[in-house]
Structures are given as structure tokens and as C-alpha cells.
N, C-alpha and C positions, 0 to 999 in steps of 0.2 A: 670229794677231792676238796675238803676244807681240812689242811694239817693244821694241828693243834699241839703246842708244847705241852708235854707233859707237866704234872701239878708239882711233882718232886722239884723240875726244875724252874718253874715261875715262881715257885712259892721262895725258893732261895733268894729272890729278892727283896725280899718284903721287909721293910725298915732300913735301908740300904740308901745312901745318898746319890742315887746315880739318875742321870739324866734316861726319861722314857726311851728317847731313840738309843741311847747307847744298850739300854735292855733289850730293847727289841733287836736291834744287832747282834748280840749275843745268843739270843734264842733264835736265829734266824727266822723270824717273822713278821710280817709286815703291818700287823695290827697290835695295839699291846692294851688290854683292858686293867685300870687301875681304879681303886677306889679306896673307901673308909668306912668304918662302923663307928657309930657313938651309940651308946647305951645311957640309959637313966630308967632304972626299975624295969620294969618290962617292954620300955619302948626303945624303939631302932630307929636310926636314922643313917643313913645307906646313900654314899654317896657312889656314882660309877661313871667313869668317863671310858671310852671307847677313844683311841687315839692312833691316827696314822703314824707308822714310824718314821716315813721318808719326809716329811714336812711339819711333824708335830702339830697337827691342826687336830681338832676334836670332831669324830661323827657323830656322836652324842654325848650328851652330859643329863644325868638325871639324878633325881633327888626321889627318895623312898623313906615314907614315914609307916613305919609299920609296928607291929607288936612282936614278939619273939618268938611266938609258934606261928608265926608268918612265913619263917624264914624260908622253908623250901619253897613256899610261893613266890617269894622274890626271886630266886635264882632261876625259876622257869622263865618269870616275867624278862629278868635281865638277859637270858640266854636268846630267846626268840626276838629280843629288840637289835640282840648283834646280828641274828641273821638278817633282820630286816634290814639294817644299815650296810650291810655289807654285800646286800641284793643276792644272797646265796637261795638259790630255788631248790625246795626242798622236794622230795619225791615221795612217793606215796610211804606213809608208814615211819617216815624218818622224824618229822614233828612228834610223835608220839614216842619214839628213841631218846630225842634230845630233852624231851622235860619227863623221862621214866623216873620214876622214884622207888628205891631199892627198900627204903624204910621210911615210916612216917611219923620216927621217934629223933627229937635232934640228938639228946643224949648217946642212942646205940652209934648215930651219925658220928658225933665227937671221939665216941672210943672207937670206932673204927679206923678214923684218919689219925687217932694217935698210935693205932697199933701199926699203920703202915708207915709212922716214922719210926719207929724200933725196931721195924724189918729192915728198913733200909739202912741202919748202920750196920748190919752184918756180923754181930759179935755174939757170943753164947748166951751173956747177958740180956743182951738187946731183944733179940729173937726169941727169951722165954719173957719179956716182957709186952714182946708183940702179940704173944700166945695169949697171956693175962687179959691183955686189952680187948683182943678180938672175943675171947671168951664172953666178958662182962656184955660185950655189945649184942651176943647171942641170948644172955640171960635175960637182957631188957626185950630182945624181939627175936623170939627164935625161928621165925620164917625170914631174915634178913640174911640172905645169900653170900654177900660180900665178905662178913668176917671168917664165915668158913672157905673160903680161897683164900683170904690172908693166914689162916692158921694152915693149910695145905703149902703155901708159900715160906712159912717158918719152917715147916718141918724138913722140906726141899733143902735149905739151905742149912740147917742143923747136920742133914746128911751130908750135904757137899762139903762143909767146912769140916768134917771130921769130929763132931761135937756129939754125933750120937750113930750107931750101926747104924747103916744104909739099908738093913731090909726093914727095921722099924720105922727110919725116917721116911723113907720112901714109900712103906706100906701105910703109914698115916698119913702122907701128902695125900696117897690116891684115895683113899677113904674119904678125907674131908673134901677133896675136888670132885668127888661123884655127889657127895651130900649136896654141896653146892649147886650141883647142875641138876639135880633133883627138885630144887627149889624154881630154878630158872635155866632151862635149856638153852637159854641164849646169851647166858652170863660170860662174855669174854674172857675176864680176869681168871675163872676157874680151868679154860681149857688148855694153858701152858702147864698148871701145877699137875693136871691128868696128865700131859703129853711127858713131862718129866719119869713122871711115875713109871707110864709104859718103856720110857728108854731106860732108866738106870735101874728098875727091879725087874723089868718082866723082859727086857733085850725085843721087845716088839715094834721094828722100827717102822714097818708101815701104819700102825695104829698111832703110833706117837706122832710120826710126821703129820695123819689127817688131823690131828689133835691141835697140834702147832698152827697148819693150815686154815681150821676152822677158826681159832681164834683171831689170827689176822683178817680174816674175812668179816667177823664181825667186827672190830674194831680195827681198822689199819693204824689206826693212831696209840695204839697199845705198845708203847715202848719194851716192856717186858716181854711180848710175845715174841718179837724179834730178837732179844736178846738172849733168850734161852734157846728160839730155834739157831740161833748161830752154832751155840755149842753142839747142838744135836748135830749140824752140818760140818761141825769140824770132827766131831767123831768119825763120820764115814768118810773121811778124808779131802772134804770139798773144800779145801781152803780160802778159794778166791770168794765163792757164795756164801762162805760163812762170815767173810771181813764186810761183802757187801751189807747183810743182813745186820753184821755189828754197827757198820757206820749209818744205816738206816734207824736204829735204835738211838745213836748219840744224837742224830739228827733230832728226832721226837723228843729226847729228854738231855741235850746237851751238857747239865751241869752234874747229871747223876753219876757219881765216881764210881758204882759197880760196875756200871755199862761200859765205861772206860778201861776198867779191871781187866774186862771179858775179852776187849777187844787187844789188849795186851797177850794176855794169854794165847790166846789164837795166835797171834805172830808167832809167840814163843814156840807152839806147837808146830807152826809151821816152820819153824829155823831160822827165822827172821829177827835173828835176837838183837842186832843193833835198832834195828825200827820197834822192836819190844822197848827196848833201853828208853828209847825217847819218849814213848808212853810213859812208861812209869816215872819217868824224872817226871814229868807234868803232872801225875797222878799225886805224887806226894808231895809236891810243891802247893797243890790246890787245895788236899784234903789230907793233910797228915795224920791224922788221928782216926784214920781207916785202914781199921786191921788187915781186912785181904790185899789193900794198895802194896803192904809192905812185904805180903807173901809171895806176891808175883815178881815183884821186885829182886827178892833174894833169887827167886828161882831161875831169874835172867840172869842175872850176875854170876851165878855160879856155873852158869854155862858159857857166860864169856871171861870166866877163868878170873873174876873179881872177887876172888873167896873173903877177903877180911871185911870187906863192902858189904858182901851176902849176909854175913855174920852180924854185924851191926845193924841190918835191916831186920833180921831176923828176932832181934834184941828189942828191937822198934815192936815189933810183931805182940811179943811178949808183953811188953808193956802195958799194951793197949788192950790185951786181952786180962791183964790181972793177974794170968799165972799161966805157966808155957803148954798152950794146946798142943795135943800129939801131932797136928799138921807140921808144927813150926818143929816140934822134936825131929818128925822124919826128917824136913828138911835141911835140919843142921846138921845132923848124922851124913847123910848125902853130900852137905858142903864139906865135911871134914874127910868122908872118903874120895871125893873128885881132888881136893887138894892134897893129899897125900899125908895127912894127919890121921894113920889109920887105926893106932890104937885108941885115940879119942873118937872115932867111929864106931869101933867095937864098942866100947864102954856105951854109948848112947844106944847102939844096938840091944845091948844088954838091958838097958831101961826100958825100950820099947816093948821088946819081949815080955818083961815081968811087968808092964801097964796094963797089957792084955789081958792080965787076970783080974783088973775089978773095971777096966773101962776100955772104949774103942780104939783101938789103932789101927791105921790101914797096914792090910798085908800086902799092897801095893807097894806101901815105902818101906816097908821092911824090906823087900824086895829089891828095889832100887837102891838101896845102902849096900845088900851082899852085893849088886851086880857092879856096883862102884868099886867096890874092893875086889874085884876080880872072881868074884865065888859064885860062879853060874848056874853050878847044879843048887846051890841053897836058894838063890835067885829064883829059879824056874818051880821049885817047890812053893815059895811062898807065893809067885805068882798063879799058881793051882789053888791054894789057899785062899787067895783075893777071888779067882774067880767062883769058888764055891760060896763065899759071903757075898754076893755080889758087891764087892767092893767098884764103886762108881769109877774111882781110878784106873781100874782094869781096860776102863773102854779107851783111855786115852795113851793106854801102856805102847802101842805101835808107833806115837808118834815123838814120844821123849828119847832124848838123846842117845843114853847111854842103853836103853833098851832094843835100839836098830839090831845090834848084833846078834840078838835073839831070833830074830826074825827065820833065817835059815833053818832053825829046828825045829821038827814036826811036831814036837810036844807042845809046842809055845803056837803054833801056826795052827794044830787042831783046836786049842782054846779060844783063839780069835774065832774059827769057823763056827764054833757053840755057842759064842756071842752075836753069830749073825755077821761076822766082820771078816774080812781078807788081809793076808800081809800084803804091805804098799808093793 
């Protein structure tokens, strides 16, 4: 029953000159733990203060003089002190979970946190750096389960953003998630990774949903579980429930841009373009350097008929990625086709098909450009290719604005049924 803001949101305030009460309001919490660490040789002095956000008073303030190899013991001590001062009554087994250590190696722990930092940026180079950091953590401590789930999450996002073919990406995500759970069957972080593999690679909806629910039952405060579960619900067409899960993820991790990006994406799928645009505007103002903020912004602008602005958003995405990702290429072709620039759209289309010889390009995006050009038969053929390739965007096709005209076609409806979905 204790709601704890996610690490990614709380750490965002580190080093910023903000009043603790303002930080508490931003995070939506009643209490804030702040502190400092000073190091001299192998000696550490850690100060920690637990502050009531409403009145600014200290619930406790302590100093800990320790050596560097005591760092995990200090974490446990502070955690139990917080529980005591907040008068939280722990049920049987909860104290053990609270002070559970996934590794005893400080360097492996540091590398795991570094990997999570790179993973959170969601661009190709960052995801690769994340995998490298997680792999180094595993080399130091091969029984450390969390880095395996981190690698699974990186492969999921490599597939999601079309940096890697979906069969390969989601297959590797599944393998690493299962490895993590082999070491720790109660590792909440591994279950969403596993669930996404069942969702996108296997189209096994009951097992995917059970895995999401298992993650949430193990750790209701794990924002990523709610975030990814919201996309599962959106695929199934339950937009109200999907948005509710997405909002829960935002409550738990209010500063994390990727979660807010997903919320905008669900509004986009639901056809609520003006609301999605409001979310996108706030996104790019808050974090203009996040690649995926610009791709969802471009998608929404295209549906609103603001084609020049969409093109500018796609240029920003390319600038952040360092080169034009195939996802951006597809969205550019789609934007050209929707705006009536058919020759330019066909030029992009030819480039996309040529690129497929050397790297992954979503067949769904090729189909979307054909459909926006009014080339229905070619679109159906490419949708079929996407189905064969387990293109994850195929699962969202029935919610995409231009694809709705395909729904009465029995060939399209058959593809949906084979994916375990029904036409709306």
C-alpha cells in the first residue's frame, strides 16, 4: 500500500536547486528522502533526511560513517528506518523483500544502473550501450538476475523502434527474460519483458496478460509494468483501460518521458488527436532530445493535416538518431503521401524497399505508404508480408486511421483473426 516514485523520476531532481516541498509536489508524494555522500579514500559519510512535504519538517535525520564495502548494508539500514518512521506495518516476508540484495558486488550494481540510464534514452546507440553495461555486470556477477532483464528490455526496444528485425529482437528479449526468471522466479522486472515477447513474437494473449499481471502483483510500484501493459490493452482495443494503466505509470514515474510518449501514442490510436497533440507539445518542451518524442509528434501532426510541422518533427528525430532510422523513413513517406506529395512519397517508398536488402524496414510502414497513396492491393500484399515477419506494428494496424478502410476486406480480417484479434 506504500506508493514509491520510480528511481528515474526521483533522480531527475538530483543537483537541481529546488525546494524539497516543490519536488514532493512534482512527484506526487507525501515524504521525500534526500541526502549526500562524501568520500575520502575508502571512508564514506552519508547523511539522510526524511522530510514531510506538507510542512518541511524532518521525520528523521541521520549520519552514517562507513567504508565503501558497506554500501548495501547502509541502504538496508536507511530503508528500515524509513519504514519505522512512517509507521508502516510490514506483513510477513515483506521485510526480507525490502532488504533483498540482487548482488553483493558494488561494481556490478553500478554497471546495472548505468545500463538502465542508457536504456531509458531509447535510441539505437544508447540501447547498444545499455546492453554492453548489462553484459559487463553479468561478467562480474553471473548470478545477478537484474542485468538479464535489462538486456531483455533493450532488445524489446530495439525491436519496437525498428532498429532490429522483430523476430530477432523479441526472440532475444524472451530468452534473456527467461534467463533472469530462472535465477529469480520472483523478479518483477523480468515479467514485463517476457510478456512483451509473448505479445509481439507469439501473439499469445492469455500468457502475455498473465505475465503482466504477475509483474504488477510482485511490484505494484514498477512503472514499466503498467506502461507496457497499457500497450497490450491498446492492441486489444481497450483504450479506456489502457489509458488508465498509462496514467498509473505516469503517477509512479512522473518525469519519465517514454511513459508520457506511450500515453500520447494510445490517444493517437484512439483517434483523440487533439489530446495527443497536447501531450506531444508538453513532451518536446520537457525533453527535446528524446528521439521517440518527435516520432509520435510527427505521427499526430500528420493525422491533424499539419504536414510541414510533421516533416520538421521527423528532421529532429533524424538529428537525434545521427542517421535516418527506418521508422523515420516510413513516417516521412506516409506524411508525403497524406499531404498529396505523391512523387516524393513514391521515391521514399522505393528507398524503403531497397533498404530492406541490407537492414530491417517495417513492412507495415511500406503498406501504410501504399495505402495513403490509394494503392489498396499493394498495401494488402505488404500487410501480409508484415504478418509473416511478425511485424509488431501489424498488431496496431486496425487502429491506424488510414487502415480503417481495409477492415471490410475479408483478407485483412483473416490476418487479424490469425493474430488473435478481431476487426473493430
